[in-house]
C-alpha positions, 0 to 999 in steps of 0.5 A: 742545546742548553740555553746556558751553553748556547749563550756562552758558546754560540759556535756550539749551536752550529757544531755537534757537542755532548755533555759528558759529565755533571758540574764539578768544582773539584777541577778545571779545564787545565787539570782536565787537559792534563788528565787530572780530576782532583785539583785546579791547575792555575798559576797563583798570581792573584794572591790565591795559593789554593791552585796547583802549578808545576814547580819552577814554572813562571807564576804568570798567566801567559801562553809561554807559562802554560806551554811550559807547565804542560811541558812538565808532563811531556807536551811540546808545541806542534802546529797541527790540530789533526789526529796524529797516530801515537800522540795525544794533543791539547789546545790552548785558548787565549783571549784577545790580549793573549791571556790563557783562558782554556785548554781542551784535550783531543780524543782518539776520534779527533773530537775534543773534550773540555771542562767548562770552569766548574761546570760540565765536561763536554765533547765538542769540535775544536772551534766550538768554544771559540768566541768572546768567553774563551777567545781562540786557539793559540797553541796546539801541544802534543806528547807521545802516548805511553800506554 
């Protein structure tokens, strides 16, 4: 295990994970969960307008705003993180104040894939990233697979 990842995500030490791509500053976890690798998704609330955020969605770092942003691309809230035939799922993480920190996308085998900031993409268990940095999973979203 990478000592850097172990320090940031102590739960990874107790669950299987794998690094699936090198670091890349071109996209973040929210974009990765949305299926994009060419831009950062984040509401431009800090005076920076270099990020993408769906039109007509509140420019807030709130769970409701992130749920609405993923709603634009067909996701809706659900309560079950398990694989559901015909659906893809996203997990939204929040910190202790309820502020969104991270998103992960479920893979067909039930594991999850995440982009770690501008770092690597990894495959992991859902709770592998919980802790002081990303907080905990607060919402699961799903949408029908349309392939």
